[in-house]
N, C-alpha and C positions, 0 to 999 in steps of 0.2 A: 867547721862543718860541727853541727849537734851531734853530743853524744847519743849515742841508740840506747834506748830506755826499754829496758826489756818486759816492764810491767806494762807500757803502753802495745805492748805486739800482744802478751798474753796478759790478759785481766786478771787481778787477782794474784799472781804470780811473780816473786821477784828472786833476786839471786838467793837470797837466803831461803825463798821456798823451794826452790830448787836442789839445794842442798841438802837440807832438810828430807825432801822427795827421797833423795837417793840414797842417804845413810839407811832411810828406813827400808828402802827396795834391798840394800846388799846386806842388812841386818836379816829382813827376811829372808833372802836364796840360802843364811850360812846352813840350815839344818837340810833344806832339802839340797843343796850342791855337795855337802858332806857323803848322805847318803848315795848319790848318783856314783860317786867317784869310787864309791868300796863295794858298791854292790855287785852281783856277778854278772848281771848282763848288761846295766849301764856302763859299767866301771871297766870293761875288757879293751884290751889295748885295739882292737878293732873298731872301736866307737872312737871318732875324730875328738878332741879338745871343743871344737867349736860347738860341734852336737850337743855336749853335754854343758855349754858355757850359754847355749839358746834355749834346752831345756828346763836350766834351771831360773833363768830369766822368766821365759813362759809361765812355769810354775808359781813362780813367786808372784806374781800381779797378784791374783787375787788374795794372797796372804800379807801384802804390802797396805791393803785397805783394812783390813781386820783394826780394830780399836783396841788399845793397851799397848801400841807398839811405843817404844821410847823413841821420843824427838832426838833430831841430829846434836843438840848442844848437849845432850846426855850421854849419846853415845860416844862424843869426842871426848869425853871426860874418863878418868882411870876406873871410874865406878864402873863402867860399862865391861870389861873385861873380864869379869866371871859369869857375867850373861853371854856373852862370844863364846866362851872355852865351855858354859854349857851346851849350847845349840851345837858347835862343832860335836863337842863326845856324843850326844845322844845320836845327832845322825851318822857317825861312823860306827858305833855301836851298833845301831840297825841294820848297816850295811854289812857290816864285819857277822854277824850274825846269822844272815841271810848268806853270805860268802862259806861261811864255816859248814852250815848243815848241806850248802850244795856241794860239797868238799866231799859230803858220802859216796857220790857215784864217781869220783875219781880213784877213791880209795875202793871201791869194790872192783873196779875195773885194773886195778893195779894187781889185787890178791889175786884173782882169776887168772890175770895176764904170767906171775910167777908162779903158778900151781900149773897152768897148763904148759911150761917152757916158752911163754912168749914174750917174757921179759926182756930180749934181745931185741925184738920188735918196736922199736923205740923211734919217734920222731921228734923235733922240737915243735912244741907247742909255745904259740905266741902269749898265752894267755899266764902260763907258770914260770915262761922266761927260761923253758930247761927241756932235757929230754924226757919225755915222760912216754910208758907205751900206748901203742895204737889203740887197745881193747878201753883204757883209761880213757884216751879222748872220744873215743865212740859212745862211751858211757856218759860224759860231760856231755857232750852234743845232744844227746837223747835226753836228757835232761831238760836241756834248755829248751829244746822243741817242744816238749810237753809242758814246761813252763809259760811257753809264749802260747799254747792251743789252748790251754785253762783261762788264758787272760790272767796271767799272772803277774804279769809286768804291771797291768792296769791295775790291779788289786795292790798290788805294792806301794804306786803311786798315789792311791785314793788314801792307803792307810796311814803314809807320809803327812798329804792333807789334813784328814783327820784330827791328825796329831796334834794340831794347833787348834784344835775346840777341847780337847780333852786337857789340854796345860796351856795357860797363857805362853804367850811368846816372852824369852827372857826368863823364865823361871829354872831356878838351878835342879839339875836332877841330883839323882841319890847315887853316888859312886858304886855303892855295895850293891844295889841293884842291877846296875849295868855291868859289873862283873859277873854275878851272879848269873845274869842273862847270859854270859859270854862262855861261862863255865857248861851250864845244862848244856848248850847251842853243841858244844864239844861231845860231851857225852851221847847225846842224841845223835850225833853224825855216827861213831863208831856203832851205835845200835844200829839205824837204817842203812850203814856198808853193809854191815853183816845178817840184816834179813836180803840185802840186794846178791849176796855174791853166795849164799850158804847154796843155795840148791845145786849150784854149778859147783863148787868146790867141792861139797861133799860127793859127788858122783863122782867126779876127778881122784878125788882121793881113793876111791874104790877101783877105778881104772888103774891108777899107779901101784896098787897094792897087787890088783892083777897081773899085771906087768911085772913086776917085781919076782912073782913065783913062779911066772914062765921062764923068764931069762935065767931064773936061780936053777930051775929043774934042767932048761937045755944051754947050757952057757954057750953054746956054739952059738944062739940066737946074737945078735949086735943090739943093744940095748936102743943104740942112736937109728940104727937103722929098723930097728923092729918097733920100738913102743913109741916113738917120735910121731910118726904119722898116723898110729892109732890116737895118740894123745889131744893131735890138731884136730884129726877127723871129729872126735867124741866133743872136743873142744865146740865146733862151729856148729854140728847139731843139738848140743846143749844151749845154746846162745839163741839160736831160731827157734827151739820148743818154749824156752822162758821165755821168748820176749814181749809177749801180752802180761805175762806176770812181772816182769822187769818193768814193766810200762807204768804197771796200778801202782808197783812199789815206788817209782821213782813220782808217778802224780802225789802220793803220801808225803814225799820229802818235799815238796813243792810247797804242799797245804801246811806242814809243821813248819816251815821255813817262814810262811807269810803270817802263821800264828806267835811264831819267837819274836817277829818284828813287830806285832801289834801290842806283844806282851813288853816291849822293851821302853814302846812310848808309853803306855797305861803302869809302867810299874816304876820306870825310871825317872819320869816325870812327875807322874799324880801324886808320887808318894815323896817327893824332892822337895 
C-alpha cells in the first residue's frame, strides 16, 4: 500500500508546516488564554473549561497570522522560555488587575453586611470558594451585570487583541511595571469600595448611635428585639434608595478596571 502523502492532499503543506503552524498558534494563545483564565467574568467557575479553550483558540486565530511570530524551530528551543513566560505573565497580570478592581464590590458589600449585622447571612460563593455574605454576592453580581450591560467584556477582549499591535508578540515585559500595576489596582480597589459603601455605612452608624442612646436610656428595651429590626429595615431602605448611585459607581469601577488592563499592556509591554 502506498504511503499517504499529506503534501498531495493539502498543496504546499507538509508535516513540518503543520507543526510550525500549531506552534505559532499555541504561542499566540498564551496571552489571551492567561487573561481569560484569571479575569473576573471569563475565569469564574461557572464558565466551563471547554468554553475558555474554544474562546482562546477563536480569539488567537487573527493573532496567529501576524508577522513577527517566532517559528516552530525557535519555539522548540530554550531561548523561547523567556518569551513564553513573558506572554503568560502579562496576560495573568492584566486579568488579575481586573479581578482586584472587581473586588471593590465584594469588599463594600462585606462592610455593609458587617455594619448592618448581616454578617451571619452568608452562603457558599462558588467564585470565592467559601462562605461570603449575601450582600457581598449581590454587589458582585450587580457589578457583573453593569459590566455586561456596558459591553465591558467586549471592550476587554478588544484591549487584549489590540495589545498585539502595541507591542510585538514575544517582547519581554517590564517586571517593575507589572508589579506597580498590581499595587495601584489594590489601592484603587479600596478607594472605590469606600465610595460604594460610605453612604450606607454612614447612615447605619448614626442609626446604631441612636439605638445605643435609646437602649441606654431605657434598659428594659432588648437590644436584639428592638435594634436589630430597625437596623434591618433601614439597611433595606438605604440599599433601595442608593441603588442608582451604586450602579453609577459600579460603572466607574468597570471603566477603571478596563483602563487598568489597557495600562498593563501599554506600560508593561511597551516599556519592556
